[in-house]
N, C-alpha and C positions, 0 to 999 in steps of 0.2 A: 925635694919639696915641691908641691903643686902650687902653681900661681893662684892668686885670689880669683882670677877670671875662670879657670877650669874647674875649681872646686865645686861649684853648684852643679855643673854638668855631670861630673862623676857621681855626685850624691844622687842626682835624679836617675841616672842609669842603674845604679845599685838598688835604689828603691823600687824601680820598675821591675827589675829582674826578680827581686825578692817577692813582690806582690804576684807576678806571673807564676813563679814557682809554687807559691802557696795556693793559688787558684787551680793550677794544674793538678796538684796533689789532692785537692778537695774534690774536683769534678771528674777526674779520670775514671774512677770506678763506674760512675753513671754513664759516661760516654762509651766506655768499653762494653757495658751491659746493653746499652741501646744499639751498639754496633752488632752485638751477638743476636739481639732480637731481630734486627733488620736482616741479618744474614739468614737466620732461621725462616723468617717470613718469605724472603726471596726463594729459599729452597722449597718451601711449601707451595708458594705460588707457581714456581717453575714446574714442580711435580704435577700440580693440578692441570697446568696448561699442557704438559706433555701427555698426561692421561687423557685429556680432552682430545688432543690431536690423534692419539692412538685409537680412541674410540671412533673418531671420524674416519680414520683410515680403515679401521675394521669394518665399519658400516659400508664404506665404499667397496672393500674387498668382498663382503657378503653380497652386496648388490651385483657386483661383477660376476661372482660365481653363480648367482641365481640367474642372471641374464644368459650366461654361457650354458647353463643347464637347460634353460628353456629353449635356447636356439638348437641345442643338440637334439632335444626331444622333437621339436618341430621338424628338423631336418630328417630325422629317422622316420617320422610319420609321413613326410612328403615322399621320401624314397620308397616307402612301402606302398603308398598310393600310386606312385609313378610305375612301380613294377606291376601293380594290380591293374592300372588303367593305361598301360602303355599303348594298347590298342582299344580305344573306347568302343563299347558295344553300340549296337544300332539304336537302342533306346536312349543312351547317353548322348549320342550325336543328334538325335532328333530333339532332345531337350535343350541342348546347347544351341541348336539352330532356331529355337523358339517356335517350333512346329508342334501342334497338338495332335500329331498323328500317333497312332499305335503301330506296333510292328506289323500287325495284319494290314493296316491301311497302306503302309509302305510297300508291302509286297503286292497288294492290289494295284497300286500306282505303277509298280514295276511291270506287272503283267499288262496293264493298259498301254504303257510306253512301248513294250515289245510288240504288242498287237498293232499299234499305230505305225511303228517302223516297218513291220512286215507288209502292211497295206501299201505304204508309200513306195517301198522297194518293188513290190509286185506291180504297182501301176507304172513304175519307171521301166519295166520290161526286163528285169533281171531274172535269172534262173531260180529254181526252187531252192537249191542248196545255198546260193549266195544270199537269197532273201531270208532264209532261215538264220544264216550267220549274222546278218545285219539286225534281224529282229532280236536275237539273243544278246548281241552287244548293246542294242538300244535299251532293252529291258533291264540290263544290269547296270549300265553306266549312266544313262540319262538321269534317273532318280538320284543316283549317288552323287553326280555332279551338282544337281540342284540342291541337295541337302548340304553339301560342302560349301557351295556358294552362299547359301543362307546363313550357315554357321559362321563363316569368315566375316560376312557383313555384320552380323549381330555382335561378334566379339570386337570388331573395329568400332562400332557405335558405342559399345560399353567402354572401351579404352578412351575414347574421346570425351565422354560425358563424366567419367568417374572422378577426375580431378575436381570438377565443380561440386560433386557430392562431398568429397573430403573437405573442401573449403566451407561448405555449409556446416559440417560437423565441428570444424575448428571455431567458426564464429559462434555457433550455439554454445559450445563449451566455455568460451571466453565470456559469453553473456550470462553464464550461470545455469544453463539448462543441463539436465542429466543426459547421459549418453543415449538412453532409450528414447527420450523425446526427440533427440537429434535424428536418430534412425527413422522414427515415425514421420518426421518432417520430410525426409528424403523419399520415404515410401509414398508420401502423398503428393509431393510437388515435383519430383525429378522426372526426367524423360526416360522412355524405354530405351534399352533394356535394364538400365540401372534401377528404375522404379520397381520393376517386377522382382528383381533380386532382393531389394531391401524390403519389399512386402513379405517375401519368404522369410527373411531374417526376423522381421517383427512377429510373424506367425510362430516361428520357432521359439522366440522369447515368451510368447503367450503360453506356449506349452511347457515352459519351465527350463528351457535349454539356456545355459549361460551365454553371454554375448560373444565371448571369444570362440566358443564352439560353433555358434551360429554363423559367425563370420568365417570360420575355418571351412564350414560346409559350402559357403558361397565360393571360396577359392577353389574348392573341388569341382563345383559346377561350372565355374568360369576359369578355364586353364590359361590365365594370363599372369604375367609378372606383377602387374599393378594390383590385382586382387590378392596375390600371394603376399606382397609387401604389406598391404593393409591388415591381413590376418596376422602376420608376424608382429606388427606394432601393437595390435590389440592384445594378443596373447602375452607379450612381454609386459605390457602395462598392467594387465590383470594379475600377474604373478609377482611382479617386483615393485609396482607402484610407480610414482613419478608423475610428471606433468603430461597428461595425455594431449592437451591442446598443443603444447610445444612439439611433441613427437609427431602428431598428425600434421602440424604446420610444416615441419621439415619434410614429411612424406609428400605433402602437396607440392612443395618446391621440386622434389625429385621427379614426381610424375609429370609436372609441366616441363621440366628440362628434358625428360625422355620424349615428350611430345614434340618439343622443338627439334630435338635431334632427329626424330623420324622425318619431320618435314624437311630438314636440311639434307638428310640422306636422299629423300625423294627428289629434291631439287637438283642435287649434284649428280644423281644417276639418271635423270630424265634424258640427257643427251645420249648416254650409252644405250638406254632402252630404245630410244628412237632409231639409233643406228642399227641396233640388233633387229628391230622390226623391219627396217628397210632392207637390210641384207637378207633376212629370212624370206621376205616376200618377193625379192627381185627375181629369183629363178622361176617362180610361178608366172610372173608377169611376162618375162621373156619367153617362156614356153608357150603361153597363151598367144602372144603376138606372132611367134613363128608358126603356130598352128593355124592362125587365121590367114596368114600370108601364104604358107606352103603346107597345106594339110597332108599331102602325100608324104612329104618329108618327115613329119612328126608321127604319121600313122605307123611307121615301122616300130616305134616304141611300144605300141599296143597290140600289134598283130603278130610279132615274131617273139620267139622264146628269148633270144638275146636281148631284144628291146625290153621285155618284161624284167629280165634279170638286172638290166641297167637301171630301170625305174626303181626296183626294190633297193639296189645299192645306193642310188641317189637319195631315196627317202631315209635310208638308214643313216647315211652320213649327214644329211640335213638335220635329222633328229638329234644326233650326237652334237652337232655344232650348236643347235638351239639350246640344248641342255647346258653345254659349257658356257655359253654367253649368259644364260640365266643365272648360273652359279656365280659368275664373275660380278654381276651387277646386283645380286640379291644379298643385301647386308642385314646382319642380325646382331643385336647387342643386348 
């Protein structure tokens, strides 16, 4: 028998258990149905999210394949152009040098240089055969060296100014200007030779040539990695889309880092170049000093067959040494 004090507690527990059982029996079907609905909703939502992620991944894969295809096409085209223009013609070299000469003008200048060399050697008292040899060498090499010097100087100026032009395009695109207007701004405001090249691009666009093709032509006219990088970025963006300002901003950073690297290499190799110049010039200074102090002693090198052979051998070995030193301090990247 339960005591009178425990009886109310037992009654309360039994009543609570009964009420809880009745409520569970009444509400369980709805709770189970809501759980099934929730599970189905979760499955549908999860499937939609999975499909969305699959679509994003597929778009990324398509874009990656498109970029790879574009790069392969550009690489094949560049290889074909490299094989075609492995040795640029005279007209191409003159155009790259920024000279408005025709081929006929170049050969007239070569003839004038040969004639001037002939007159100078004749006045110096050399024989007819020696004078003719110097005249032929002067006519062939002096204009060639002049054109090469102008070409290298023009390409160097282009490489120094080109990052500024890319920055102008980036700022214009971020400000909302179209690409064509940015190119016209450079064609009007930039310094030569960048200005002239972008004027040509603007003229090509006026004729209906697409931007990426016009820029590709510029990279063919200017055989520099900087112009090639710019053409690749424009070609990829025109085919695959994306943020052109961001891509050109990254390109501008790369170009400026290359410029810094060139300056660093120049500074680091300055000591080696100075040493090479001193070592290469020292034999000539020593020979000149000995000739001034003892001309009869040095005259044997010019009057005897053995002396001439020694001079030829010395010149050969000096030339080999200069080429080796130049190769050691000439960095390319």
